[in-house]
N, CA and C atoms as an extended XYZ file, in Angstrom:
138
Properties=species:S:1:pos:R:3:atomname:S:1:resname:S:1:resid:I:1 pbc="F F F"
N        35.069      166.105       61.222 N   MET     1
C        34.279      165.350       62.062 CA  MET     1
C        32.897      165.878       61.892 C   MET     1
N        31.952      164.850       61.790 N   ASN     2
C        30.536      165.179       61.880 CA  ASN     2
C        30.055      165.095       63.425 C   ASN     2
N        28.921      165.488       63.645 N   ILE     3
C        28.119      165.431       64.908 CA  ILE     3
C        28.139      164.077       65.297 C   ILE     3
N        27.843      163.019       64.496 N   GLY     4
C        27.610      161.671       64.940 CA  GLY     4
C        29.006      161.265       65.386 C   GLY     4
N        29.999      161.423       64.711 N   ALA     5
C        31.504      161.141       65.189 CA  ALA     5
C        31.971      161.694       66.504 C   ALA     5
N        31.370      163.045       66.716 N   ASN     6
C        31.558      163.669       67.918 CA  ASN     6
C        31.018      163.051       69.022 C   ASN     6
N        29.722      162.684       68.847 N   LEU     7
C        28.777      161.902       69.940 CA  LEU     7
C        29.437      160.739       70.239 C   LEU     7
N        29.796      159.890       69.306 N   ALA     8
C        30.415      158.456       69.501 CA  ALA     8
C        31.657      158.547       70.251 C   ALA     8
N        32.567      159.645       70.038 N   MET     9
C        33.752      159.713       70.792 CA  MET     9
C        33.344      160.200       72.313 C   MET     9
N        32.314      161.036       72.351 N   TRP    10
C        32.038      161.631       73.685 CA  TRP    10
C        31.413      160.506       74.394 C   TRP    10
N        30.682      159.657       73.971 N   CYS    11
C        30.230      158.422       74.823 CA  CYS    11
C        31.290      157.541       75.088 C   CYS    11
N        32.255      157.212       74.299 N   CYS    12
C        33.265      156.351       74.651 CA  CYS    12
C        34.392      157.027       75.534 C   CYS    12
N        34.636      158.274       75.244 N   CYS    13
C        35.797      158.770       76.057 CA  CYS    13
C        35.452      160.374       76.464 C   CYS    13
N        34.647      160.477       77.421 N   PRO    14
C        34.165      161.952       77.699 CA  PRO    14
C        35.387      162.852       78.015 C   PRO    14
N        36.373      162.325       78.766 N   PRO    15
C        37.490      163.235       79.204 CA  PRO    15
C        38.217      163.689       77.837 C   PRO    15
N        38.430      162.706       76.947 N   CYS    16
C        39.240      162.820       75.755 CA  CYS    16
C        38.602      164.042       74.927 C   CYS    16
N        37.210      163.847       74.625 N   ILE    17
C        36.550      164.808       73.743 CA  ILE    17
C        36.514      166.006       74.439 C   ILE    17
N        36.417      166.190       75.808 N   LEU    18
C        36.307      167.478       76.679 CA  LEU    18
C        37.690      168.276       76.352 C   LEU    18
N        38.648      167.571       76.479 N   ILE    19
C        40.092      168.218       76.238 CA  ILE    19
C        40.212      168.545       74.935 C   ILE    19
N        39.784      167.838       73.791 N   VAL    20
C        39.952      168.278       72.648 CA  VAL    20
C        38.930      169.591       72.431 C   VAL    20
N        37.760      169.689       72.841 N   PHE    21
C        36.837      170.726       72.659 CA  PHE    21
C        37.339      171.934       73.397 C   PHE    21
N        37.933      171.795       74.567 N   VAL    22
C        38.520      172.819       75.395 CA  VAL    22
C        39.796      173.518       74.582 C   VAL    22
N        40.516      172.588       74.043 N   LYS    23
C        41.620      173.062       72.961 CA  LYS    23
C        41.194      173.883       71.766 C   LYS    23
N        40.104      173.278       71.318 N   ILE    24
C        39.531      174.169       70.230 CA  ILE    24
C        38.973      175.389       70.613 C   ILE    24
N        38.406      175.660       71.686 N   LEU    25
C        38.051      176.823       72.270 CA  LEU    25
C        39.089      177.743       72.545 C   LEU    25
N        40.274      177.107       73.243 N   VAL    26
C        41.325      178.107       73.433 CA  VAL    26
C        41.858      178.506       72.342 C   VAL    26
N        41.937      177.860       71.047 N   SER    27
C        42.495      178.326       69.850 CA  SER    27
C        41.766      179.384       69.317 C   SER    27
N        40.311      179.268       69.426 N   VAL    28
C        39.474      180.274       68.779 CA  VAL    28
C        39.587      181.657       69.769 C   VAL    28
N        39.782      181.385       70.936 N   PHE    29
C        39.831      182.505       71.937 CA  PHE    29
C        41.274      183.314       71.624 C   PHE    29
N        42.241      182.502       71.253 N   SER    30
C        43.377      183.213       70.804 CA  SER    30
C        43.586      183.983       69.659 C   SER    30
N        42.596      183.622       68.727 N   TYR    31
C        42.358      184.458       67.474 CA  TYR    31
C        41.645      185.706       67.955 C   TYR    31
N        40.682      185.661       68.809 N   SER    32
C        39.819      186.827       68.832 CA  SER    32
C        40.361      187.779       70.015 C   SER    32
N        41.040      187.196       71.041 N   ASN    33
C        41.486      187.986       72.159 CA  ASN    33
C        42.931      188.218       72.297 C   ASN    33
N        43.691      187.972       70.947 N   ASN    34
C        45.116      188.109       70.982 CA  ASN    34
C        45.933      187.337       71.951 C   ASN    34
N        45.373      185.920       72.382 N   ASN    35
C        46.146      185.030       73.096 CA  ASN    35
C        46.088      185.418       74.650 C   ASN    35
N        45.488      186.530       74.998 N   SER    36
C        45.475      186.878       76.420 CA  SER    36
C        44.725      185.909       77.293 C   SER    36
N        43.328      185.749       76.834 N   LEU    37
C        42.476      184.941       77.646 CA  LEU    37
C        42.897      183.307       77.376 C   LEU    37
N        43.246      182.997       76.216 N   ALA    38
C        43.660      181.702       75.781 CA  ALA    38
C        44.913      181.215       76.750 C   ALA    38
N        45.791      182.136       76.857 N   SER    39
C        46.896      181.879       77.725 CA  SER    39
C        46.592      181.548       79.234 C   SER    39
N        45.780      182.276       79.692 N   ILE    40
C        45.226      182.154       81.110 CA  ILE    40
C        44.459      180.684       81.142 C   ILE    40
N        43.690      180.573       80.220 N   VAL    41
C        42.832      179.212       80.352 CA  VAL    41
C        43.834      178.083       80.126 C   VAL    41
N        44.745      178.089       79.388 N   LEU    42
C        45.789      177.030       79.075 CA  LEU    42
C        46.645      176.897       80.287 C   LEU    42
N        47.022      177.913       80.914 N   ASN    43
C        47.814      177.767       82.197 CA  ASN    43
C        46.969      176.949       83.308 C   ASN    43
N        45.792      177.306       83.333 N   LYS    44
C        44.914      176.588       84.338 CA  LYS    44
C        44.780      175.181       84.118 C   LYS    44
N        44.684      174.731       82.902 N   LEU    45
C        44.492      173.463       82.432 CA  LEU    45
C        45.910      172.635       82.561 C   LEU    45
N        47.118      173.368       82.196 N   THR    46
C        48.309      172.465       82.191 CA  THR    46
C        49.202      173.033       83.395 C   THR    46
């Protein structure tokens, strides 16, 4: 997705794009921190 598509989705559905963004961040953290921080964040969200 490009920035324009991201902005369009964010304008139409802020909670949805926020959840997707957070899940992407969690997956990135899982690579860098061996899933320790990611599991904590994911537990708080779910």
